[in-house]
C-alpha positions in Angstrom: -6.4 90.7 -103.4 -6.8 87.0 -103.7 -3.7 86.5 -101.4 -5.1 88.8 -98.7 -8.5 87.0 -98.8 -6.6 83.6 -98.3 -4.7 84.9 -95.4 -7.8 86.3 -93.8 -9.6 83.0 -94.2 -6.6 81.1 -92.8 -6.5 83.3 -89.7 -10.2 82.9 -89.2 -9.8 79.1 -89.6 -6.9 78.9 -87.2 -8.8 80.9 -84.5 -11.9 78.6 -84.9 -10.0 75.3 -84.9 -6.8 76.0 -82.8 -7.6 73.3 -80.3 -8.0 70.6 -82.9 -4.8 71.8 -84.7 -2.9 71.7 -81.4 -4.0 68.2 -80.7 -3.0 67.1 -84.2 0.5 68.6 -83.7 0.9 66.9 -80.3 -0.1 63.6 -81.8 2.4 63.9 -84.5 5.2 64.8 -82.0 4.3 61.8 -79.9 4.4 59.5 -82.9 7.8 60.9 -83.9 9.2 60.4 -80.3 8.0 56.9 -80.1 9.5 56.1 -83.5 12.8 57.6 -82.3 12.7 55.5 -79.2 11.9 52.5 -81.1 14.9 53.0 -83.4 17.2 53.5 -80.5 16.0 50.3 -78.9 16.6 48.5 -82.1 20.2 49.7 -82.2 20.8 48.8 -78.6 19.4 45.3 -79.1 21.7 44.8 -82.1 24.8 44.8 -79.8 26.3 41.5 -78.6 24.5 40.0 -75.8 26.3 40.6 -72.5 27.0 37.6 -70.3 24.7 36.8 -67.4 25.5 39.2 -64.5 25.5 38.6 -60.8 22.5 39.8 -58.8 22.1 43.6 -58.6 23.6 45.4 -55.6 20.2 45.7 -54.1 19.7 42.0 -54.3 23.1 41.3 -52.8 22.4 43.7 -50.0 19.1 41.8 -49.4 20.9 38.5 -49.4 23.5 39.8 -46.9 20.8 41.0 -44.7 19.2 37.6 -44.7 22.5 35.9 -43.9 23.2 38.4 -41.1 19.8 37.9 -39.6 20.3 34.1 -39.7 23.7 34.4 -38.0 22.4 36.6 -35.3 19.0 34.9 -34.9 18.0 34.0 -31.4 18.3 30.3 -32.3 21.9 30.6 -33.4 22.9 32.8 -30.4 21.3 30.3 -28.1 23.4 27.5 -29.5 26.8 29.3 -29.5 26.6 31.6 -26.5 26.7 29.0 -23.7 30.0 27.5 -25.1 31.8 30.9 -25.3 30.5 31.9 -21.8 31.6 28.6 -20.3 35.0 29.0 -22.0 35.5 32.5 -20.7 34.3 31.5 -17.3 36.8 28.6 -17.3 39.7 30.9 -18.2 38.6 33.4 -15.5 38.5 30.6 -12.9 41.8 29.2 -14.0 43.4 32.7 -13.8 41.8 33.4 -10.4 43.0 30.1 -9.0 46.6 30.7 -10.1 48.6 31.9 -7.1 49.8 35.5 -7.3 53.5 34.8 -7.7 53.0 32.3 -10.4 50.7 34.7 -12.2 53.3 37.4 -12.2 55.9 35.0 -13.3 53.8 33.9 -16.3 53.6 37.5 -17.4 57.3 38.0 -17.4 59.5 37.9 -20.5 60.8 34.4 -21.1 64.2 35.9 -21.9 64.5 37.3 -18.4 63.6 34.0 -16.8 66.1 32.1 -19.0 68.8 34.5 -18.1 68.1 34.1 -14.4 68.1 30.3 -14.6 71.4 30.3 -16.5 73.0 32.7 -14.0 72.2 30.6 -10.9 72.2 27.0 -12.2 75.7 26.3 -11.2 75.1 27.9 -7.8 72.1 25.6 -7.3 74.1 22.5 -8.3 77.0 23.5 -5.9 74.5 23.9 -3.0 72.9 20.6 -3.8 76.3 18.8 -3.6 77.0 20.3 -0.2 73.6 20.0 1.4 71.8 17.2 -0.4 69.0 19.5 -1.6 67.7 18.9 -5.2 69.3 21.6 -7.3 65.9 21.9 -9.1 64.2 22.7 -5.8 66.8 25.4 -5.0 66.5 27.0 -8.4 62.7 26.8 -8.7 62.4 28.2 -5.2 64.6 31.2 -6.1 62.9 31.7 -9.4 59.4 31.8 -7.8 60.1 33.8 -4.7 62.5 36.3 -6.2 60.4 36.7 -9.4 63.4 36.0 -11.6 65.4 38.4 -9.4 63.1 41.3 -10.1 61.2 41.2 -6.8 61.7 43.9 -4.2 63.5 41.7 -1.7 65.8 40.4 -4.3 66.7 43.7 -5.8 66.9 45.7 -2.5 68.2 43.1 -0.1 69.6 40.3 -2.3 67.1 38.0 -0.6 66.1 35.6 -3.3 64.0 33.3 -1.1 62.1 35.8 0.9 63.6 34.4 4.1 62.2 36.2 7.2 64.1 37.3 10.3 64.2 34.6 13.0 65.3 34.8 16.7 68.6 33.2 15.8 69.4 35.5 12.8 72.3 37.8 13.6 72.8 39.3 10.1 71.5 42.5 8.6 67.7 43.0 8.6 65.3 45.1 6.5 61.6 45.8 7.0 59.2 45.6 4.0 55.5 46.0 4.3 55.6 45.7 8.1 57.6 42.4 8.1 61.3 41.8 8.9 63.4 40.0 6.3 67.0 39.0 6.1 69.3 41.2 4.1 72.4 40.0 2.3 75.5 41.4 0.7 75.1 39.5 -2.5 72.9 36.8 -4.1 75.4 34.0 -3.4 75.1 34.6 0.4 71.3 34.4 0.0 71.6 31.0 -1.7 74.0 29.6 1.0 71.7 30.9 3.8 68.7 29.2 2.1 70.6 25.9 2.2 71.2 26.2 5.9 67.6 27.4 6.5 65.9 24.4 5.0 68.2 21.7 6.4 68.4 22.8 10.0 66.0 23.5 12.9 62.4 22.9 12.0 63.4 21.7 8.5 66.2 19.3 9.5 64.0 16.3 8.7 64.1 17.3 5.0 67.7 16.1 4.7 66.4 12.5 4.9 64.7 12.9 1.5 66.5 11.8 -1.7 68.4 14.6 -3.4 66.8 13.5 -6.7 63.2 13.5 -5.6 62.1 17.0 -6.2 58.4 16.2 -5.8 58.9 14.9 -2.3 61.0 18.0 -1.4 58.3 20.4 -2.8 55.5 18.7 -0.8 57.6 18.6 2.3 58.5 22.3 2.1 54.8 23.2 1.7 53.8 21.0 4.6 56.5 22.5 6.8 55.2 26.0 6.1 58.3 27.2 4.3 56.4 30.0 2.5 52.9 31.5 2.9 52.4 31.2 -0.9 49.4 29.1 -1.8 50.0 25.7 -3.4 53.8 26.1 -3.1 54.5 22.4 -4.0 52.4 22.6 -7.1 54.1 25.7 -8.3 57.6 24.4 -7.6 56.9 21.2 -9.5 55.3 23.1 -12.4 58.4 25.3 -12.7 60.8 22.4 -12.5 59.0 20.5 -15.2 58.4 23.5 -17.4 62.0 24.5 -17.6 63.5 20.9 -17.3 65.2 21.8 -14.0 65.1 18.2 -12.9 68.0 17.6 -15.3 70.2 19.4 -12.8 69.5 16.7 -10.2 71.0 13.9 -12.4 
């Protein structure tokens, strides 16, 4: 009877003060959680102190952004852009000023050029001894105008000097791009005819030039209109000095 009365009074008390009881329980839980967190923090702080670390990724990213902005800022671009533009423009002009045949030759494999020079060096020296033409001029002329023997006239007609048809030419002929050119049985015949061509007729006066003065010959050929190629003398001299062809004249 006494137990039942106690239970009844307890139930009544809980119903009347449930809110206060709930708050008390919540408060106790909060205290317990805080204490647990505090204990965990104490354990964590007891570990050895880690060495100083580098800035966090976010900070690094921020620094990178600042550096990037500085590199690409209008002030920086204003300072560097004119130099690069002038350099590119200079290269473009130099390339545009380079004659077409020389430009093609510059793009050719050096091994092909070396093989061509080696193949016809003796022929050039032989022609020089017979006609008084610098061997360097003969070989540089053939190299440029035949494109190391890979040009159309050289491969199809064995014409290594792009010699055109003339009224006194009685040999084979071939038409290329609307123009008549001389055709030969082999490369040697082309070299021999070239020797006759630039030492007779309108070019006979060239024989008075020294056989070791390739610069005088180059300028004289251009002045006499030997080829339509722009700056012929400059190109021949450049090739002779680039590949040391002047040594063949000694």
